[in-house]
N, C-alpha and C positions, 0 to 999 in steps of 0.2 A: 509566677509570671501572670500578670493581670491582662485582661482583654484591653485592647486599645479603645480610647474614647470614640464615640460615634462620629465626631467631627474631624477625625484624623484624615488628612488629604490622601494618604496612601490607601487607606481603607476605602474611602469613597471612590478613588480611581479604580480599585479592583472590582468593586461592586458594579461600576459602570461598564467594565470589560466583560461582565458575565456573558458567556456565549449562548445561553439558552434560556432567556428570561420567561418564555412562555411554554417551556417544555416540561413543566412539573418537576418531579424529583429528578435530579441530575447527579450522577456519580462522577466524582473527580478524584483521581489518584495523583498525588504530588510526587514528582521525581525528587527524592530526598537524599542528597549526598551528605548532609550535616554541615555543609559550608554556610557562610553568611547568607548568601542569596536564597538558598532553598529553605533555610530556617525562617527567614522573614516571610517568604511566600506561604509556608505552612502555617505560621502564626497568624497571618492575615486571614487566611481561609478559615482557620480554627475560630477566629473571633467573629466570623461572618456566618457561621453555619446555622445559627438560629434565625438569621434574617433572609438568607438565600435558600432556595430549594435544593440544598446541597447535601450529598452523601459523601463524606470525606474519608479518604484513606491515603496511605503513602507507600512508596516502593523505594528500597535502597538497593542499588546494584553493587555487590561486593566483588571487585575485580581481583583482589588478592595480589595486587602488584606492588603495594607499599607496605612497609613494616607495620604501620599503625592501622592497617585496614580493619582488623578485628575490633580495635578500639573505636573506630568511626562507626562501625555497625552497632556496637553496644551503645554509643552515644545516641544514635538515631532511635534505638529501641527504647532507651530511657525517656527520651524526649516525647516519643509517641505515647508511652504509658502515661506520662504526666498530663498530656493533653487529651488522652483517651481517643487517640486516632489509630485505627487498625494499620499495621505495618506488615508488608511482605518484604523479605530479604532474599534477593536473587544472587546466588553465587555463580559466577561465570568464569570460563577459561578463555583468556584472550590469546588468540592465535594471530600473529601479525606477520605472516609470510611476505606477501606483496604489499600489504598495507603497513604504514608506520604504526608504532605503538599507540599513539594518540587516536588515530583513525580506527584502529582495530578495537580499542576500548569503547569508542563512541558507537561503533556498530553493535557491540554486545549490549550496550545500554539500550539502544533503540529496539533491539530484538526483544529484550526484557519488557520494554514499555509496550510492545505490540501484543504481549500476552496478558495485558491488563484486562480485568473484567469490568472496569469502569467505562463510562462514556468518553472520558477525556483524561489524558495524562497532562498535568500542569507542570511546566518547566519554568525556572526562575531566571531565564535570560533577560538581561536588562539593556538599557540604552548604550552603555559602554561596550557590551558584547556585540550589539548590533553594528555599531560603528566599526569595531575591529573586524567583524566578519566582512563588511563591505571592502575595507582596505586590503584584507588578506585575499579576497577574491580578485581584486584588481591586480595585486602583486603576482598572483598565479595565472593571470591571463584569462580569467573567467568571463563567460558571456552574460547575457541579460539575466538568465535565471540565477546564476551564481551571484551577480552583483545585486540582485534584489534581496539578498540576504535571507533573514528568517521571517516567515509570515507569522502573524499573531495567532492564526488558527489554520490548521490544515489537517487533512485526513492522513492518519498513519497507516491504516488499512480499512477494510470494509466496516469494522466495528468501532475502532478507537480513533479519536482525534488527538492531535497535539495542540495544547493551548499555552500561549506565552503571554500572560496578561501584563508583564512588567517591562515590555520592550521600550516604552516611552520614559521610563524612570531611571535616572542616573544612579550608579552604584553608591554615590555619596549619600543619597536619600535613604537607601536601604540600610547603610551603616548607621545613619542618624536614628532611624526607626529602631534598629536593634539595640543601640545604646540607650535610647529613651525607655525601652521596655525591658532592659536588663536581660537580653537574650544571650545565651551562650552559643558558640558554634565551634567547629573544628577548622583548623588551618591545614591545607595541603601544601607541604613544602615544595612539591614539584612546580607550583605556580611561580616560584622564584627562579626557575631554571630558564635562563635567557637563551639557551641553546634551542628551545622551542620558539618558533617564529612568533606565535601569538604573544608569548610572554615577553619576548624582546620588544615587540611593537608596543605593548602596554607599558613597559617599564622604561624603555630607552628611546624607541622610535617616536612615539606620540608626544611625550612631554614638551619637546621644543616646538612642535606644531601648535600645541595648545597654548603655549606662551605667546606665540605670534598671532593665533586666531582664537581668542577666548571662548567663542561659542562654536568651536569646531564640531563637537559631538552633535549639537543640535542641528547644525547645517548638514552634517553627514546623514542624520536621520531624515532630514527633508529630502535629500537626494534619494535615499532608500525608498521613501514614500512615493516619489515620482517614478522610480524604476518599477516598483511593485504595481503602480497604476498602469504603466505601459505594458508590463508583462501580462497583467490580467486582461487588458484589451486585446493583446495579441492572442492569448490563449482562448478567449471567448470567440474571436473571429475564426481562429484555426480549428477549434472544436466544432463550430457550426459547419464549416466546410468539410471537416472530417466526417461528420455524421451524414452529410449529403452523398458521400462516396459509397455508402452501404445500401444494398437493396432491402426489400421488405423482409427477407429472411435473415438479415444480419450479415450478408456477405460483402466483403470489400471488393468493389468492382474496379478492376485494373483499367478497363477502357475509359472509365470516367476520370481516374487518376491521371491517365496519359494526356488528358486535355488541359491539365494545369501547367503553368510556367515552371521551369526547372526549380527555382527557389522554393515554390510552394510544394512541388513534388517531394523534395527532400524533407521539408517541414512535416508533411503528412506522414512520411515514413517514420520520422521520429515519434510522432503522436501515436502511430500504429503500435510501435514497440512499447511505448510507455503505457498506453491505455490497456494493452493486453498483458501487462506485467511481464514483459520479456526482457527487461533490463534496458540500460541506456547504451545504445550503440555508439561506436566511435564515428567521428565525422567522415573519415575515409571509407568506412564500411557502408555508411548510408549512401555516399556518392557512387560507390561501385555498384551497389545493388540497384540504385535508381537508374543507372545507365543500362543495366541488364533488363530491368522491368520496362523501360521505355521503348525497347525494341519490339515491335509487333510480331516479329518472326519467332520470338522466344515464347514457347508454350508452357514450359515447366522450368522452375528454378527454385533454389533454396537459399535462404538468408540466415546464416548462423548468428545467433544473438546470445547475450550473456546468460539468459534464463530460458533458453529454448531456441526456436527457429520460426521463420515465416516461410510458407511454401506457396508458390504460384502453381495453381492447377485449375484447368477449365475456366480461365479468365478471371479467377478470384485469387485473392491473397488471404491465406488462412494462418491464424496464429496457432502454433503448436508448442505449448509450454513443456519444459523439460520433464515434468512429472507425468506426462502422457507417455507411458511405456506399454509395450505389448503385454497382454495378460491382465492389465489393470482397467477396470471399468471406468469409462469416461463419465457416465451418468447412471443414476438409479431411476429407471422409468417408473411411472405410476400407471395403474390400471384405470382406464377411463371407459364409461359405458359407451357402447357403439351399436349401430344398426346390425352389425354382424361381427362376432368375435368369440373368444373362448368362453365356455361356461364357468361359473364361479368356482365350482369344485376343483378345477384344474389350475387355478391361479393362487391357491392358498400358500402361505409362506412355508408350511410344513410339507408341501407336496413337490416343491421344486426350488431352483436357485437361479439367480442372475449370474451369468458368467460371459466371458469373451469367447469368440469363435475358436473352434478346433478344426483341423483339416477335414475330419470325417463328418462334420455337421451337415445335415440336409433338412429340408422342410418340404412336406407334401404340398403341392400346388395343383390347381385344377387339371393341368396337363402333365402331371407326373412329378416325381421328386426332383428337387433342385438343390445343388450344393449352396450353402450359405455364401461361400466365396463368390460363386457365380451371381447370386442374387444381388450382393453388394456391388459387384462390378456393373451389372445391368442398370442399377439405380444410380450409377455414376458417383457412388460414394468414393471420395478421394482415397487412393491406396494407403496413405498413412493413417486413415481412420478405420480401415477394415478390421484390423486386429484388435480394435478397442470397442467394437460395436456390441451393445448388450443383447444377449439372447436369454430367453426364458426356457430353461431345460427342466422338464418334468421327470421325476424319479422313474416312472413307469413308461411314459410315452416318448421320452427323449425331447428333442428340440421342438417347441410348440410356437415360438414367436421370435421374430426379429423386430426389436423396438422400432416404432414409427413406420415399419415397412410391410410386414406380412405376418399372418397367423396361420396355423395348421388348418388347411381348407376342409379336411374331413371331420375334424373335431369341433369346428366353429359352429355356432348356433345363432339364430336371430336374437337380437337384444343381448348380445354378449359383451365381452370386454376386450379392449385393445390396449396394448402397451405404448405409452407415449412419454417422451422426454423432450421438452421444447428446445433444449439446447442442441439437439441432434438435427433439427430441421435444416439448419444452414449447410449441412454436409450431404444432403440428398439433392443431387444435381440433375436428376433424370428429366425434369421439365425445364431446365435452364437452357437458353440459347446463348452461344458464345461467339 
């Protein structure tokens, strides 16, 4: 298989879509099923890797759902050996209890993509996929976000982005490219199963429309572009407003939220859940909690969410992810030089440990020993945080420090060390007025 000529329009298009032209060396891992689309994408990037600042690899997700799954994985392995592209094969178990099989398999793929060590995972979705996604979202009653379909570039997590450089390219052009370069690919027989709505739409639903409206796909892509523009504008405005609801310590101020009109209140609660990775709440759940939160007489409340909960306490709404469980440290503090603090010999890693509070823990203060539980209460640390607070416990002297709060008063010295974790500051409410 030879590299494509430099004037190939697909190749030029891909080079223009490059997401980080000024970022130096950029690692891209192609989601490689072995089908036509992903074969073309991998070949295009393979042909460009001496011209772009590109570190190329591929990932094949082996679902094990189809009889030829092992053959597909072997095809991908042989293809990557031939093109000298490193390949990782991820074998997954698809559990589709509440999800349908297709959605559960997609979830496993994206979980595998999120484990990538590359800067971006490149996917070969094309113009036909984008048009189908818009129509499927409309058929399922989707809102603006669903109707906006697939963005060309988005964050998958804090490290990895998803990059779809072929969204403007019809599948027919990918097929022509593959044929021109004599590329081989695998065919998934399930794509012919019209019991699946997307397959029915592609094979039976859309052809009559395309006969009536020859440029249907192009016009649907124009609609997607406008919807994405409107969504980006709404998100920019909403995020700016959302940021204004937090105080300098990063606490969501409910009093400020209560000044918003009802529609913006519910929108900000959606953003709160999404920004703090608590999952996507149901619309009725948002409305019910908004009604609770809007009542000034309510001082404490909880909002159950798919990946945790939100808790109203002392006039603030706090995110509590599901992984925050008693006995598990929320943060690993760092020792910072201070005017008064512990001597260096008492903070060595081999002399003590960081752990969460136990009922018997106390700390000597100028006016006598105080239980850690009492100290946390006096500092108005929210109750749900008290079991997670980091303590420095010395092998010989016992509890010597509660991070961000207090050190052992009798063992502290001038120019010593204080334990600090910036993410804990938002939970210290002793100086906050509500």
